[in-house]
GURO-871056 format. One record per residue (C-alpha): residue number from 1; chain; x, y, z. Coordinates in Angstrom, 3 decimals, decimal comma, padded with zeros to 6 digits, always signed. Layout:
<atoms>
     n   chain         xx         yy         zz
   NUM       A          X          Y          Z
...
</atoms>
This chain:
<atoms>
     n   chain         xx         yy         zz
     1       A   +161,497   -015,472   -088,093
     2       A   +160,572   -017,099   -084,787
     3       A   +159,795   -020,759   -084,172
     4       A   +156,071   -020,226   -083,946
     5       A   +156,128   -018,161   -087,171
     6       A   +157,505   -021,171   -089,029
     7       A   +154,910   -023,535   -087,546
     8       A   +152,011   -021,217   -088,221
     9       A   +153,182   -020,374   -091,729
    10       A   +153,182   -024,085   -092,571
    11       A   +149,750   -024,494   -090,997
    12       A   +148,336   -021,522   -092,884
    13       A   +149,756   -022,632   -096,226
    14       A   +147,756   -025,870   -096,104
    15       A   +144,696   -024,149   -094,585
    16       A   +144,520   -021,509   -097,315
    17       A   +144,623   -024,204   -100,001
    18       A   +141,655   -025,984   -098,426
    19       A   +143,681   -028,904   -097,083
    20       A   +143,818   -030,341   -093,567
    21       A   +146,887   -030,480   -091,328
    22       A   +147,493   -032,039   -087,942
    23       A   +148,570   -029,641   -085,172
    24       A   +150,102   -031,010   -081,957
    25       A   +150,589   -028,623   -079,026
    26       A   +152,173   -029,091   -075,605
    27       A   +149,432   -027,895   -073,254
    28       A   +150,773   -028,970   -069,862
    29       A   +154,181   -029,891   -068,438
    30       A   +155,618   -031,116   -065,152
    31       A   +159,202   -031,701   -064,024
    32       A   +162,001   -031,992   -066,566
    33       A   +159,747   -031,820   -069,613
    34       A   +161,857   -031,173   -072,742
    35       A   +159,607   -028,465   -074,241
    36       A   +157,504   -025,746   -072,566
    37       A   +153,748   -025,332   -072,877
    38       A   +152,892   -023,800   -076,229
    39       A   +155,508   -025,738   -078,193
    40       A   +153,924   -026,998   -081,384
    41       A   +154,460   -029,342   -084,301
    42       A   +152,577   -029,461   -087,597
    43       A   +152,134   -032,411   -089,925
    44       A   +151,178   -031,064   -093,349
    45       A   +148,999   -032,933   -095,866
    46       A   +152,184   -033,674   -097,839
    47       A   +153,768   -035,362   -094,821
    48       A   +156,178   -032,542   -093,961
    49       A   +156,906   -032,030   -090,254
    50       A   +157,540   -028,528   -088,898
    51       A   +158,327   -027,752   -085,260
    52       A   +158,745   -030,012   -082,245
    53       A   +156,872   -030,971   -079,078
    54       A   +159,588   -032,917   -077,285
    55       A   +162,924   -032,524   -079,025
    56       A   +162,547   -036,063   -080,397
    57       A   +161,376   -037,964   -077,312
    58       A   +157,765   -038,658   -078,278
    59       A   +157,623   -037,270   -081,801
    60       A   +156,933   -040,603   -083,513
    61       A   +153,873   -041,340   -081,406
    62       A   +152,563   -037,795   -081,740
    63       A   +152,995   -037,957   -085,511
    64       A   +150,788   -041,044   -085,638
    65       A   +148,135   -039,157   -083,715
    66       A   +148,474   -036,201   -086,095
    67       A   +147,945   -038,545   -089,046
    68       A   +144,803   -039,861   -087,376
    69       A   +143,557   -036,306   -086,852
    70       A   +144,084   -035,551   -090,541
    71       A   +142,264   -038,727   -091,556
    72       A   +139,255   -038,588   -089,233
    73       A   +139,027   -034,890   -088,378
    74       A   +138,812   -035,574   -084,639
    75       A   +140,965   -033,968   -081,924
    76       A   +142,588   -036,097   -079,241
    77       A   +144,751   -035,749   -076,150
    78       A   +147,786   -037,725   -075,027
    79       A   +149,896   -037,714   -071,864
    80       A   +153,462   -038,996   -071,580
    81       A   +155,065   -039,410   -068,163
    82       A   +158,393   -040,783   -067,016
    83       A   +156,586   -043,155   -064,672
    84       A   +154,523   -044,653   -067,458
    85       A   +155,655   -047,779   -069,241
    86       A   +154,399   -046,242   -072,468
    87       A   +156,742   -043,290   -071,983
    88       A   +159,791   -045,511   -072,388
    89       A   +158,185   -047,236   -075,345
    90       A   +157,908   -043,929   -077,206
    91       A   +161,241   -042,597   -075,987
    92       A   +160,477   -040,191   -073,139
    93       A   +163,569   -041,095   -071,144
    94       A   +164,562   -037,530   -070,233
    95       A   +162,075   -037,219   -067,394
    96       A   +159,021   -035,095   -066,753
    97       A   +155,472   -035,255   -068,033
    98       A   +153,958   -033,888   -071,232
    99       A   +150,290   -033,433   -072,054
   100       A   +149,676   -032,886   -075,748
   101       A   +146,567   -031,858   -077,666
   102       A   +146,367   -032,979   -081,301
   103       A   +143,801   -031,339   -083,542
   104       A   +142,848   -031,287   -087,210
   105       A   +143,184   -027,839   -088,744
   106       A   +141,231   -026,859   -091,844
   107       A   +138,738   -024,230   -092,972
   108       A   +135,937   -025,861   -090,957
   109       A   +137,741   -026,539   -087,695
   110       A   +139,707   -023,292   -087,491
   111       A   +137,914   -020,530   -089,419
   112       A   +139,729   -017,869   -087,364
   113       A   +143,184   -018,789   -088,691
   114       A   +143,312   -016,131   -091,416
   115       A   +142,777   -013,330   -088,892
   116       A   +145,298   -014,903   -086,538
   117       A   +147,905   -014,888   -089,290
   118       A   +147,284   -011,225   -090,071
   119       A   +148,301   -010,402   -086,491
   120       A   +151,252   -012,813   -086,461
   121       A   +152,707   -011,360   -089,646
   122       A   +152,119   -007,787   -088,508
   123       A   +153,895   -008,477   -085,209
   124       A   +150,720   -007,739   -083,221
   125       A   +150,396   -009,876   -080,076
   126       A   +147,478   -012,289   -080,254
   127       A   +146,380   -015,285   -078,201
   128       A   +144,505   -018,355   -079,407
   129       A   +142,296   -020,093   -076,847
   130       A   +141,474   -023,730   -077,703
   131       A   +138,897   -025,830   -075,851
   132       A   +140,315   -029,150   -074,647
   133       A   +137,477   -030,319   -072,381
   134       A   +133,882   -029,130   -072,233
   135       A   +130,517   -030,497   -071,072
   136       A   +129,296   -029,940   -074,626
   137       A   +131,368   -032,249   -076,855
   138       A   +130,822   -030,039   -079,896
   139       A   +132,807   -027,285   -078,174
   140       A   +136,014   -029,352   -077,976
   141       A   +138,526   -028,070   -080,515
   142       A   +136,822   -024,704   -081,031
   143       A   +138,799   -021,492   -080,731
   144       A   +138,647   -017,846   -079,867
   145       A   +141,404   -015,416   -080,871
   146       A   +142,105   -012,483   -078,558
   147       A   +144,070   -009,305   -078,934
   148       A   +144,474   -006,522   -076,386
   149       A   +141,156   -004,856   -077,213
   150       A   +139,127   -007,253   -079,345
   151       A   +138,395   -010,911   -079,989
   152       A   +136,700   -013,153   -082,532
   153       A   +135,984   -016,823   -082,969
   154       A   +133,510   -019,688   -082,832
   155       A   +133,792   -020,053   -079,050
   156       A   +131,111   -017,739   -077,654
   157       A   +128,877   -017,422   -074,577
   158       A   +127,397   -019,487   -073,020
   159       A   +130,231   -021,839   -074,047
   160       A   +132,918   -019,548   -072,628
   161       A   +133,608   -019,209   -068,898
   162       A   +132,959   -015,603   -067,805
   163       A   +136,587   -015,071   -066,752
   164       A   +138,180   -016,471   -069,906
   165       A   +138,796   -013,198   -071,723
   166       A   +140,430   -011,529   -068,735
   167       A   +142,497   -014,635   -067,917
   168       A   +143,674   -015,012   -071,527
   169       A   +144,619   -011,358   -071,863
   170       A   +146,619   -011,542   -068,640
   171       A   +148,672   -014,329   -070,224
   172       A   +149,001   -012,412   -073,488
   173       A   +150,413   -009,335   -071,739
   174       A   +153,395   -011,407   -070,575
   175       A   +153,645   -013,534   -073,711
   176       A   +152,791   -016,675   -071,724
   177       A   +150,955   -019,828   -072,772
   178       A   +149,076   -021,895   -070,209
   179       A   +146,248   -024,303   -069,535
   180       A   +143,262   -022,693   -067,799
   181       A   +140,943   -024,931   -065,780
   182       A   +137,429   -023,923   -064,794
   183       A   +136,519   -026,788   -062,504
   184       A   +132,998   -025,636   -061,663
   185       A   +132,119   -025,740   -065,367
   186       A   +134,227   -028,808   -066,187
   187       A   +136,084   -026,796   -068,824
   188       A   +139,781   -026,741   -069,742
   189       A   +141,049   -024,241   -072,277
   190       A   +144,601   -023,852   -073,525
   191       A   +145,730   -020,306   -074,270
   192       A   +148,644   -019,952   -076,664
   193       A   +150,229   -016,497   -076,910
   194       A   +151,699   -015,568   -080,274
   195       A   +153,901   -012,546   -079,786
   196       A   +156,803   -010,911   -081,615
   197       A   +160,271   -011,679   -080,212
   198       A   +161,121   -009,901   -076,950
   199       A   +163,500   -006,962   -077,224
   200       A   +167,048   -006,761   -075,968
   201       A   +168,124   -003,115   -075,858
   202       A   +171,875   -002,619   -075,443
   203       A   +173,154   +000,891   -074,802
   204       A   +176,825   +001,620   -075,415
   205       A   +178,485   +000,341   -078,585
   206       A   +181,533   -001,653   -077,541
   207       A   +182,985   -005,140   -077,378
   208       A   +180,711   -006,188   -074,500
   209       A   +177,612   -005,146   -076,419
   210       A   +178,852   -006,909   -079,556
   211       A   +179,387   -010,151   -077,650
   212       A   +175,968   -009,995   -075,969
   213       A   +174,319   -009,186   -079,298
   214       A   +175,295   -012,593   -080,658
   215       A   +174,037   -014,438   -077,587
   216       A   +170,840   -012,405   -077,431
   217       A   +170,034   -013,276   -081,038
   218       A   +170,585   -016,962   -080,259
   219       A   +168,215   -016,691   -077,274
   220       A   +165,456   -015,373   -079,524
   221       A   +165,622   -011,657   -078,748
   222       A   +165,284   -008,854   -081,244
   223       A   +168,526   -007,028   -080,451
   224       A   +169,045   -003,273   -080,757
   225       A   +172,363   -001,518   -080,096
   226       A   +172,139   +002,203   -079,372
   227       A   +174,897   +004,766   -078,846
   228       A   +175,006   +008,538   -079,143
   229       A   +178,459   +008,386   -080,768
   230       A   +178,168   +007,688   -084,473
   231       A   +181,819   +006,702   -084,842
   232       A   +181,225   +003,556   -082,741
   233       A   +177,987   +002,430   -084,367
   234       A   +179,071   +000,967   -087,685
   235       A   +176,749   -001,897   -088,585
   236       A   +179,793   -004,028   -089,478
   237       A   +180,752   -004,015   -085,776
   238       A   +177,403   -005,615   -084,867
   239       A   +176,555   -008,101   -087,616
   240       A   +174,121   -009,995   -085,369
   241       A   +172,135   -006,923   -084,280
   242       A   +168,683   -006,448   -085,760
   243       A   +169,292   -002,705   -085,712
   244       A   +172,009   -000,241   -084,729
   245       A   +170,786   +003,207   -083,711
   246       A   +172,597   +006,524   -083,246
   247       A   +170,725   +008,458   -080,560
   248       A   +170,878   +009,569   -076,949
   249       A   +170,114   +006,375   -074,985
   250       A   +167,437   +007,864   -072,706
   251       A   +165,728   +009,659   -075,597
   252       A   +165,672   +006,536   -077,762
   253       A   +164,302   +004,404   -074,928
   254       A   +161,564   +006,958   -074,232
   255       A   +160,612   +006,984   -077,933
   256       A   +160,380   +003,199   -078,039
   257       A   +158,236   +003,141   -074,905
   258       A   +155,895   +005,779   -076,343
   259       A   +155,578   +003,723   -079,537
   260       A   +154,588   +000,614   -077,553
   261       A   +157,697   -001,317   -078,550
   262       A   +158,913   -002,037   -074,996
   263       A   +156,972   -004,507   -072,854
   264       A   +157,250   -006,730   -069,792
   265       A   +159,541   -009,168   -071,644
   266       A   +162,088   -006,525   -072,644
   267       A   +165,708   -006,593   -071,450
   268       A   +167,760   -003,405   -071,044
   269       A   +171,531   -003,347   -070,452
   270       A   +173,731   -000,266   -070,175
   271       A   +177,389   -000,588   -071,170
   272       A   +177,963   +003,155   -070,987
   273       A   +180,728   +004,462   -068,743
   274       A   +179,566   +008,061   -069,128
   275       A   +177,198   +009,243   -066,355
   276       A   +175,594   +011,822   -068,634
   277       A   +174,209   +008,927   -070,693
   278       A   +174,079   +006,196   -068,061
   279       A   +172,091   +007,963   -065,325
   280       A   +169,214   +009,360   -067,468
   281       A   +168,932   +006,005   -069,232
   282       A   +168,714   +003,975   -066,023
   283       A   +166,364   +006,517   -064,450
   284       A   +163,984   +005,901   -067,357
   285       A   +164,528   +002,133   -067,489
   286       A   +163,911   +001,571   -063,781
   287       A   +160,537   +003,252   -064,072
   288       A   +159,370   +000,714   -066,658
   289       A   +157,658   -002,657   -066,357
   290       A   +160,421   -004,673   -068,035
   291       A   +161,952   -008,042   -067,286
   292       A   +165,535   -007,006   -066,620
   293       A   +167,670   -003,881   -066,240
   294       A   +171,433   -004,274   -065,918
   295       A   +174,467   -002,004   -065,965
   296       A   +178,136   -002,826   -066,478
   297       A   +180,719   -001,497   -064,046
   298       A   +182,795   -002,099   -060,947
   299       A   +181,411   -001,992   -057,413
   300       A   +182,831   +001,514   -057,025
   301       A   +181,043   +002,557   -060,218
   302       A   +177,880   +000,946   -058,865
   303       A   +178,095   +002,995   -055,653
   304       A   +178,511   +006,242   -057,567
   305       A   +175,718   +005,221   -059,959
   306       A   +173,345   +004,375   -057,100
   307       A   +174,012   +007,693   -055,374
   308       A   +173,355   +009,603   -058,597
   309       A   +170,127   +007,702   -059,239
   310       A   +168,912   +008,410   -055,717
   311       A   +169,615   +012,099   -056,267
   312       A   +167,579   +011,872   -059,470
   313       A   +164,615   +010,592   -057,441
   314       A   +164,789   +006,845   -058,135
   315       A   +163,239   +004,987   -055,206
   316       A   +164,808   +002,135   -053,247
   317       A   +162,342   -000,478   -054,631
   318       A   +163,203   +000,635   -058,165
   319       A   +166,953   +000,525   -057,435
   320       A   +166,535   -003,025   -056,100
   321       A   +165,564   -004,075   -059,633
   322       A   +168,900   -002,944   -061,057
   323       A   +171,426   -005,705   -061,725
   324       A   +174,682   -003,891   -061,060
   325       A   +177,404   -005,010   -061,309
   326       A   +175,698   -006,876   -064,105
   327       A   +175,878   -010,665   -064,595
   328       A   +176,495   -013,815   -062,554
   329       A   +179,836   -014,637   -060,963
   330       A   +181,228   -017,149   -063,468
   331       A   +184,844   -016,093   -063,011
   332       A   +185,274   -014,929   -066,621
   333       A   +187,061   -011,769   -067,727
   334       A   +186,826   -011,381   -071,505
   335       A   +184,000   -009,606   -073,315
   336       A   +182,592   -012,941   -074,498
   337       A   +182,741   -014,443   -071,002
   338       A   +181,130   -011,343   -069,514
   339       A   +178,359   -011,570   -072,113
   340       A   +177,733   -015,200   -071,124
   341       A   +177,461   -014,186   -067,465
   342       A   +174,956   -011,429   -068,323
   343       A   +172,917   -013,801   -070,487
   344       A   +172,956   -016,348   -067,668
   345       A   +171,567   -013,766   -065,240
   346       A   +168,857   -012,779   -067,724
   347       A   +167,841   -016,427   -068,130
   348       A   +167,838   -016,970   -064,356
   349       A   +165,702   -013,861   -063,885
   350       A   +163,208   -014,973   -066,516
   351       A   +162,771   -018,495   -065,171
   352       A   +163,405   -018,009   -061,476
   353       A   +166,683   -019,932   -061,563
   354       A   +169,247   -019,768   -058,783
   355       A   +172,406   -019,851   -060,886
   356       A   +173,911   -022,849   -059,061
   357       A   +175,596   -025,948   -060,460
   358       A   +173,000   -028,568   -061,404
   359       A   +175,293   -031,258   -060,009
   360       A   +175,044   -029,547   -056,597
   361       A   +171,257   -029,609   -056,356
   362       A   +168,461   -032,160   -056,331
   363       A   +165,254   -032,192   -058,332
   364       A   +164,402   -031,971   -062,012
   365       A   +167,101   -030,723   -064,381
   366       A   +164,824   -028,564   -066,540
   367       A   +162,331   -027,287   -064,017
   368       A   +159,387   -025,659   -065,733
   369       A   +156,358   -023,933   -064,356
   370       A   +153,381   -026,239   -064,732
   371       A   +150,808   -024,843   -067,129
   372       A   +147,470   -024,378   -065,463
</atoms>
């Protein structure tokens, strides 16, 4: 179960019983903000807290606002910045700026929640667009839920900007959450993407794959290990894998793509040392819109692999996407250390990091893309 599953399950439990909860959501961040946009915390009618918006920095103040939302049924916004005196008073000493939207959630304020939960529990990507600012005050706090090919909700034209649906679906395709501003209309809408965990597909059942499986699970990936050799694929060798599959790597990847289970957030790593598996797999992987494709091996192996892929018709731009030899240069040698270096490269690729020592660079420690 993912973090947002837990938050939304708690929210839905109170909603379905006719009670009101307080939902706080990070809608905008700058600098070294401790949580990304989309992070959420729920205060239930019984006083239970689920989730986090700051890792503890401003939770107490946000909880008071959530209690107010439960009591008066009115949404509100709050900003916390490191330059503000109030930030130190509530504990935001880690740097950065947070903008948080706190809203009451019950049958009246969020009638779309039941349909949202159907998608969340089915693993179907869905986005929830929430109005933060609008020329018509009655529109603030209303929602529209969007999937790839349909939408529903209380936020309808002429209250919606004409580009909202396209903008929200663009975020949903990448599993992103962000604040959308439509300055000409004076409207701000936060889009929160609720998507199943991204996939980490590891091909080649060995010690390196086993080590990366554990890290991938910790990072929030749904991890699959695939190998054509049944003797190496005992589930007891990969206790942290979500699934272990016996199949030809390229065939399995093609099946998963055809079934719609590989998307732009997916990570693919080949640990195979056998060209008859490695080359067809990478040929398929490099033709996909995925976040990361890596392959284990020495520089000599990489040269042979690149030549074989070129012969197979893989273009230079596609080859440039291949991380081979895989991982960052951390100086490690063991399977566990190699797995850490691969995970580090995946994280750097996802967030645009440079893989340098933080002590050797200036600027915010946890640089995040500003939402909106």
